[in-house]
Backbone bond lengths (Angstrom), bond angles and torsions (degrees), N, CA, C in turn:
res aa  C-N    CA-C-N  psi(-1)  N-CA   C-N-CA  omega(-1)  CA-C   N-CA-C  phi
1 M - - - 1.441 - - 1.519 108.93 -
2 T 1.294 117.31 136.14 1.447 122.34 177.86 1.518 109.43 -80.53
3 P 1.336 118.21 127.86 1.451 119.19 179.54 1.524 110.71 -69.09
4 V 1.301 115.47 143.05 1.457 121.55 178.74 1.512 107.56 -115.93
5 T 1.308 116.80 128.03 1.450 120.84 179.55 1.513 109.40 -113.55
6 N 1.303 115.56 124.15 1.455 121.72 175.31 1.522 107.44 -112.99
7 V 1.311 117.26 110.52 1.446 120.52 179.22 1.509 107.50 -111.06
8 G 1.302 115.26 118.97 1.448 119.79 179.42 1.505 109.56 -145.01
9 G 1.306 116.31 121.67 1.456 119.69 178.48 1.505 111.54 67.06
10 N 1.315 115.73 -115.81 1.453 121.09 -172.52 1.517 114.19 -108.35
11 I 1.327 116.73 -1.92 1.454 119.38 -174.44 1.524 109.61 -126.25
12 A 1.313 116.27 136.37 1.466 120.91 174.61 1.514 107.35 -117.05
13 T 1.305 117.62 126.98 1.455 122.18 176.75 1.513 108.39 -109.94
14 I 1.314 116.22 129.33 1.454 120.82 -178.50 1.515 108.50 -120.10
15 N 1.329 116.56 122.12 1.454 120.85 174.16 1.515 106.74 -83.12
16 E 1.340 116.81 111.60 1.451 120.45 -173.35 1.526 112.77 -92.00
17 V 1.297 118.40 -48.56 1.450 120.68 -173.10 1.518 111.14 -114.76
18 S 1.299 117.03 -50.63 1.459 120.69 179.80 1.517 107.98 -149.80
19 D 1.307 116.08 176.22 1.454 120.24 179.38 1.522 111.86 -65.99
20 D 1.332 116.82 -21.68 1.458 120.69 -179.24 1.524 112.76 -82.41
21 Q 1.313 117.40 -21.81 1.459 121.19 -177.42 1.518 109.09 -110.70
22 K 1.323 116.29 111.11 1.462 121.02 -179.39 1.524 109.44 -127.94
23 A 1.300 115.42 146.73 1.458 121.27 173.34 1.521 106.92 -118.87
24 T 1.309 116.26 138.56 1.454 120.40 179.89 1.514 108.78 -110.72
25 F 1.318 115.26 130.37 1.451 121.41 177.98 1.520 107.95 -118.94
26 F 1.310 116.26 140.07 1.453 122.06 -179.88 1.519 109.12 -106.46
27 S 1.308 115.66 140.73 1.455 120.10 -178.76 1.527 110.12 -66.48
28 P 1.328 117.13 154.03 1.465 120.07 177.26 1.535 111.88 -57.56
29 E 1.326 116.68 -35.21 1.459 120.24 179.77 1.523 110.84 -64.97
30 F 1.337 116.17 -42.69 1.463 120.55 178.76 1.524 110.61 -62.75
31 K 1.326 116.69 -44.42 1.462 121.20 179.76 1.522 110.79 -60.96
32 Q 1.331 115.52 -44.71 1.459 119.27 -177.72 1.525 111.17 -67.25
33 K 1.331 117.48 -41.97 1.472 120.51 178.92 1.522 110.97 -63.45
34 T 1.326 116.15 -42.10 1.465 120.12 179.56 1.524 110.25 -62.94
35 A 1.324 116.54 -49.74 1.465 120.67 -179.59 1.523 111.19 -62.73
36 S 1.317 116.48 -39.59 1.458 121.07 179.65 1.531 111.25 -62.45
37 L 1.323 116.28 -44.02 1.467 119.81 178.22 1.530 111.19 -60.98
38 L 1.313 116.48 -41.51 1.456 119.41 179.78 1.528 111.60 -66.02
39 L 1.318 116.64 -43.99 1.461 119.82 -179.18 1.532 112.53 -70.82
40 D 1.324 116.28 -40.92 1.467 119.99 -172.54 1.525 113.75 -85.49
41 R 1.319 116.94 -27.19 1.465 119.44 -175.94 1.521 113.54 -110.59
42 G 1.307 116.37 -0.30 1.455 119.80 173.50 1.519 116.37 77.65
43 Y 1.314 118.01 18.30 1.459 119.85 174.83 1.530 108.47 -67.64
44 T 1.302 116.14 148.24 1.459 119.15 175.07 1.531 108.54 -90.37
45 I 1.308 115.33 155.46 1.464 120.08 -179.40 1.530 111.07 -63.24
46 P 1.341 119.05 -46.24 1.476 117.68 178.15 1.535 112.59 -60.87
47 R 1.328 117.06 -37.65 1.462 120.40 -179.40 1.529 111.27 -67.09
48 A 1.320 117.44 -33.70 1.461 121.53 -178.74 1.528 112.04 -81.27
49 S 1.320 117.44 -32.54 1.463 119.80 -173.62 1.530 113.10 -68.24
50 V 1.316 117.86 -31.86 1.471 120.85 -176.64 1.529 111.97 -66.03
51 P 1.347 119.91 -56.72 1.466 118.17 -178.48 1.531 113.25 -68.59
52 L 1.335 116.93 -28.34 1.463 120.10 179.35 1.528 111.68 -79.95
53 E 1.329 116.47 -15.42 1.467 122.78 -176.99 1.527 111.60 55.75
54 I 1.340 113.94 45.61 1.460 122.27 178.85 1.519 106.80 -126.75
55 G 1.317 116.83 138.99 1.461 120.84 -179.44 1.518 112.95 -60.48
56 E 1.320 114.85 145.34 1.464 120.43 -179.75 1.524 112.52 -59.86
57 S 1.323 116.86 -36.89 1.468 119.18 -177.66 1.524 111.45 -65.32
58 A 1.332 117.64 -37.10 1.472 120.42 178.21 1.526 109.85 -65.92
59 I 1.319 116.65 -47.01 1.467 119.97 -179.63 1.522 110.12 -63.80
60 R 1.334 116.97 -41.19 1.466 120.38 179.01 1.525 110.36 -59.98
61 R 1.334 117.06 -40.17 1.467 121.28 179.13 1.528 110.16 -62.95
62 W 1.359 116.57 -44.43 1.466 120.18 179.41 1.526 111.17 -62.49
63 V 1.332 116.57 -42.45 1.469 121.13 -179.57 1.525 109.66 -64.58
64 N 1.339 116.89 -44.92 1.468 120.06 179.41 1.521 111.44 -62.14
65 Q 1.326 117.16 -41.26 1.465 120.27 179.72 1.525 110.90 -63.95
66 L 1.327 117.34 -44.18 1.460 119.95 179.96 1.518 110.86 -67.33
67 S 1.317 116.56 -39.57 1.462 120.69 178.73 1.529 110.91 -62.02
68 E 1.343 116.06 -44.29 1.460 120.18 178.10 1.526 110.81 -65.30
69 K 1.311 116.42 -39.27 1.464 120.51 179.00 1.523 110.20 -62.16
70 R 1.320 116.29 -43.95 1.469 120.80 179.10 1.519 111.63 -65.16
71 D 1.338 116.62 -31.39 1.463 120.98 179.05 1.520 112.76 -82.98
72 G 1.349 116.02 -2.56 1.463 120.33 178.63 1.509 114.26 82.20
73 V 1.316 117.53 15.97 1.456 121.63 179.46 1.527 108.85 -78.43
74 T 1.321 117.20 134.59 1.450 121.51 175.57 1.516 108.63 -71.14
75 L 1.315 116.29 132.54 1.454 120.68 -174.69 1.519 113.84 -91.60
76 N 1.305 118.93 -2.02 1.469 122.33 177.93 1.528 112.59 50.13
77 G 1.306 116.09 45.81 1.451 120.22 176.50 1.516 115.13 78.70
78 K 1.319 118.90 6.87 1.459 121.09 -178.61 1.519 112.35 -80.73
79 E 1.300 117.16 -22.92 1.458 120.11 -176.30 1.526 109.96 -65.95
80 F 1.319 116.30 135.42 1.459 121.20 -178.27 1.520 108.62 -89.78
81 T 1.309 115.64 83.79 1.458 121.98 -179.56 1.523 109.90 -77.53
82 P 1.332 118.00 165.44 1.466 119.49 176.70 1.529 112.33 -56.60
83 E 1.322 117.16 -34.54 1.460 120.41 179.21 1.525 111.09 -66.52
84 R 1.343 117.65 -44.60 1.463 121.36 178.29 1.521 110.70 -65.84
85 Y 1.323 116.39 -36.27 1.462 120.88 177.01 1.526 109.89 -60.91
86 R 1.328 117.28 -44.95 1.460 121.94 -179.38 1.528 110.87 -64.96
87 I 1.331 116.69 -41.77 1.469 120.94 177.47 1.527 109.52 -61.32
88 H 1.317 116.78 -45.49 1.461 121.65 179.60 1.526 110.53 -60.46
89 E 1.321 116.54 -43.36 1.455 121.92 179.22 1.535 111.04 -62.19
90 L 1.328 116.64 -45.17 1.465 120.69 -179.58 1.525 111.49 -67.01
91 E 1.330 116.99 -38.80 1.462 119.85 177.92 1.526 110.80 -63.44
92 A 1.324 116.79 -37.93 1.464 120.78 179.20 1.530 110.92 -66.32
93 R 1.305 116.99 -33.48 1.466 120.66 177.92 1.528 111.55 -76.92
94 Y 1.318 117.00 -32.48 1.455 123.65 -175.84 1.530 112.00 -75.40
95 K 1.312 117.52 -38.66 1.460 122.45 -174.23 1.529 113.13 -56.21
96 P 1.342 119.48 -49.83 1.468 117.93 179.75 1.526 112.80 -63.71
97 L 1.318 117.32 -32.42 1.464 120.37 178.39 1.526 110.56 -66.72
98 E 1.320 116.42 -40.27 1.466 120.65 177.52 1.519 110.83 -65.09
99 Q 1.343 116.49 -39.97 1.459 120.06 178.89 1.525 110.56 -64.36
100 E 1.321 116.65 -42.67 1.463 120.76 178.95 1.527 110.54 -63.09
101 K 1.313 116.63 -42.62 1.464 121.23 179.00 1.524 110.71 -63.13
102 D 1.329 116.60 -41.15 1.460 121.09 179.18 1.522 110.75 -63.28
103 I 1.325 116.79 -42.53 1.470 120.83 178.63 1.524 110.53 -62.91
104 Q 1.323 116.68 -44.85 1.460 120.62 179.94 1.524 111.29 -62.66
105 N 1.322 117.10 -38.15 1.454 120.83 179.60 1.530 112.59 -68.00
106 R 1.313 117.27 -25.18 1.461 121.00 -178.76 1.526 112.65 -86.74
107 L 1.321 116.92 -17.42 1.452 120.14 -179.63 1.527 110.06 -75.21
108 P 1.338 116.40 140.41 1.475 118.23 178.46 1.531 110.58 -68.01
109 L 1.300 114.75 148.69 1.468 119.46 176.92 1.515 108.86 -69.29
110 S 1.328 117.16 142.83 1.465 119.46 -179.11 1.502 112.60 -86.82
């Protein structure tokens, strides 16, 4: 199956295996804005996760990363930069193609 990428606004959805299995990736800008609003305006993570329909653990990770960044803590590659986002996106598109190629290579020639 050919992966389909729909990028609109702050969210990119990539169909990896089938129409039933989707992974949602959020842009670094969206993550930073969300975390910034929580830190600067005092929203709680549970209160923000419901209307955004995003898991609390993901939002908590974004808030912790931004908080550490603001405190000058080195993130040891944990920060989701635009470059890492692009790599993640390309890997998600590449994986199903590799799986399809592997399956084709295992099938007997007709």
